[in-house]
C-alpha positions in Angstrom: 43.0 9.9 77.5 40.2 10.2 80.1 41.1 6.8 81.5 44.8 7.7 81.7 43.8 11.0 83.5 41.7 9.1 86.0 44.6 6.7 86.6 47.0 9.6 87.2 44.6 11.3 89.6 43.9 8.1 91.4 47.6 7.5 91.9 48.2 11.0 93.2 45.2 10.8 95.5 47.0 8.1 97.5 49.7 10.7 98.4 49.1 13.1 101.2 51.8 15.6 100.4 54.0 16.2 97.4 57.2 18.1 97.9 59.0 19.4 94.8 62.6 20.1 95.4 63.5 22.9 93.0 66.4 25.3 92.3 66.9 28.0 89.8 70.5 27.1 89.3 72.6 23.9 89.1 75.3 23.1 91.6 73.5 24.1 94.7 73.2 20.6 96.1 69.5 20.1 95.3 69.7 16.3 94.9 71.6 15.9 98.1 68.9 17.9 99.9 66.2 15.8 98.3 67.8 12.5 99.3 68.4 13.6 102.9 65.0 15.1 103.1 63.3 11.9 102.0 65.4 9.8 104.3 64.8 12.1 107.3 61.1 12.0 106.7 61.1 8.2 106.6 63.1 8.0 109.8 60.4 10.3 111.4 58.0 7.5 110.7 56.4 8.8 107.5 55.7 6.7 104.4 57.9 8.3 101.8 58.5 8.0 98.0 61.6 9.7 96.4 61.1 10.4 92.7 64.1 11.5 90.6 62.9 13.3 87.4 66.3 14.7 86.5 66.3 13.0 83.1 69.7 14.1 82.0 71.6 13.8 85.3 69.9 11.3 87.6 71.9 11.5 90.9 69.5 9.8 93.3 70.6 6.2 92.6 74.2 7.1 93.6 73.2 9.2 96.6 71.0 6.4 97.9 73.4 3.5 97.2 71.1 2.0 94.6 73.3 2.0 91.5 73.1 -1.7 91.0 69.4 -2.0 91.5 66.6 -2.2 88.9 62.8 -1.9 89.0 60.2 -4.5 88.2 57.8 -3.6 85.4 54.6 -5.6 84.9 52.1 -4.4 82.4 51.5 -0.7 83.1 52.8 -0.9 86.6 56.3 0.0 87.8 57.5 -1.3 91.2 59.9 1.2 92.8 63.1 0.2 94.5 62.5 -0.3 98.2 65.1 1.1 100.6 63.2 0.3 103.8 59.7 -0.5 104.9 58.6 3.1 104.5 60.9 4.5 101.8 60.9 3.7 98.1 62.8 5.3 95.2 62.2 5.7 91.4 64.6 7.2 88.9 65.3 7.0 85.2 68.8 5.8 86.3 67.3 2.4 87.1 66.2 2.1 83.5 69.5 2.8 81.8 71.8 -0.1 80.8 74.9 1.8 81.9 75.8 4.8 84.0 77.6 6.1 80.9 74.5 6.2 78.8 73.3 9.8 78.0 69.6 10.5 77.7 69.3 12.6 74.5 65.6 13.5 74.5 63.5 16.5 73.5 60.7 18.0 75.6 57.7 15.8 74.6 59.4 12.6 75.4 60.5 13.9 78.8 56.9 15.0 79.6 55.7 11.5 78.7 58.2 9.9 81.0 57.3 12.1 83.9 53.6 11.4 83.4 54.3 7.7 83.2 56.3 7.8 86.5 53.5 9.6 88.2 50.8 7.4 86.8 52.3 4.0 86.7 54.7 3.8 89.7 53.0 1.8 92.5 53.9 3.8 95.5 50.9 2.8 97.6 49.7 5.0 100.4 52.3 7.7 101.0 52.6 10.6 103.5 55.2 12.4 101.3 56.4 12.1 97.7 59.7 14.0 97.4 60.4 14.9 93.8 64.0 15.8 92.8 63.6 18.1 89.8 66.4 19.3 87.5 67.5 23.0 87.9 65.8 25.8 86.2 62.2 26.4 85.2 62.0 24.3 82.0 60.2 21.2 80.9 60.6 18.9 83.8 59.7 21.2 86.7 56.9 22.6 84.7 55.5 19.2 83.8 55.6 17.7 87.3 54.2 20.9 88.9 51.2 20.7 86.5 50.7 16.9 86.9 51.0 16.1 90.6 47.9 17.9 91.7 47.3 19.2 95.2 48.3 19.3 98.0 51.8 20.1 96.7 54.5 22.5 97.7 58.0 23.6 96.7 61.2 23.4 98.7 63.6 25.8 96.9 67.3 25.2 97.4 69.9 28.0 97.0 73.4 28.9 98.0 74.1 32.2 99.6 76.0 34.1 96.8 74.3 36.7 94.6 74.6 34.8 91.3 72.6 31.9 92.8 70.0 34.1 94.5 69.2 35.9 91.2 68.3 32.5 89.6 66.4 31.3 92.6 64.4 34.6 92.6 63.1 33.5 89.2 62.3 30.1 90.6 60.1 31.7 93.3 58.3 33.7 90.6 57.9 30.4 88.6 56.1 28.9 91.6 53.9 31.9 92.0 52.9 31.9 88.4 51.9 28.2 88.7 50.1 28.8 92.0 52.5 26.2 93.6 52.8 27.0 97.3 56.3 27.4 98.6 57.1 25.4 101.7 60.3 27.4 102.1 63.7 28.3 100.9 66.7 26.4 102.2 70.2 28.0 102.1 72.7 25.2 101.3 76.5 25.4 101.6 76.0 28.2 104.1 79.5 28.5 105.6 82.2 25.9 106.5 83.0 25.0 110.0 86.5 23.5 110.4 86.2 20.1 112.0 89.6 20.6 113.8 89.5 24.1 115.1 85.8 24.9 114.9 86.4 28.2 113.0 83.6 29.2 110.6 84.4 30.5 107.1 81.7 31.8 104.8 83.0 30.6 101.5 80.0 31.7 99.5 78.9 34.5 101.8 76.0 33.9 104.2 72.4 35.0 104.6 71.4 35.3 100.9 68.7 32.7 101.3 67.2 34.3 104.3 67.3 37.7 102.7 65.5 36.3 99.6 62.8 34.7 101.7 62.1 38.0 103.4 62.1 39.8 100.1 59.7 37.4 98.5 57.6 36.9 101.6 58.1 33.1 101.8 59.2 30.9 104.7 62.9 30.3 105.4 63.7 26.7 106.3 67.3 27.2 107.5 70.9 27.0 106.6 72.9 23.9 105.9 76.7 24.4 106.1 79.4 22.8 103.9 80.3 19.6 105.7 82.9 16.9 104.8 80.4 14.3 106.0 77.9 15.3 103.3 80.6 14.4 100.7 81.4 11.1 102.3 77.9 10.0 102.8 76.9 11.0 99.3 79.7 9.2 97.7 79.1 6.1 99.8 75.4 6.1 99.0 74.0 6.6 102.5 72.1 9.5 103.9 73.4 11.6 106.8 72.9 9.9 110.2 70.1 11.1 112.5 71.5 9.6 115.8 74.7 9.7 117.7 77.2 12.6 117.4 75.7 14.7 114.6 77.8 16.7 112.1 76.8 20.4 111.6 75.0 19.5 108.3 73.1 16.6 110.0 71.9 18.9 112.8 70.8 21.5 110.2 68.9 18.9 108.1 67.1 17.8 111.3 66.0 21.3 111.9 64.9 21.7 108.3 62.8 18.5 108.5 61.1 19.7 111.7 60.2 23.0 109.9 58.7 21.1 107.0 56.7 18.8 109.2 55.4 21.8 111.1 54.4 23.5 107.9 52.7 20.5 106.2 51.3 18.5 109.2 
């Protein structure tokens, strides 16, 4: 066990910053945020790894256009899937024989998988490891928060309405209990701007994430609106563009990444 612990610590020591993308509730767009965050950091010239530990619902292969890809395993080393020279991805989805296969595991087996991913995946030197965690405060987020070591921080995703804010408030308390620094709260699905007339409609209200950040005394990273382009790019497996005419969501993600870089760098 001592040798395994040294191997884990050695692997994590090669990573400057670990960003755990968390949410207290499902359906807030956490995986989409993680995918676009990792891609945006890579486009900013950072060396980035994207780790999907959502054991029961791995979405990252689909969002990154990697559904037909697999990983190389040699001995105790796992080679992640390379998207570009400075962006690599690992997900349990790469290990399933079919996208229809459910993962029916109890807690100890999930803990072992997360530990194996952190210890055995050969990321190399990274500036950022972005970890897409499942919603809630259960086995997977707890395991990765305890295993990654420091420096690490949480990016907490919420939507504006009260039912989501109540769950995310518990997620903030979860981070505080574990002494996991909070990089900030991101308010996703914050209004819809009609692409034809430009009128804004707050489908899920607006401002709940900012109010929670003020209440809990943590940074607020910004608001990302509902955007048709987010759906299109997610379904086609390509992140939001960072050049040319930017959609409202792409502009918002750019501002969020700037805030994260300022906080961590």
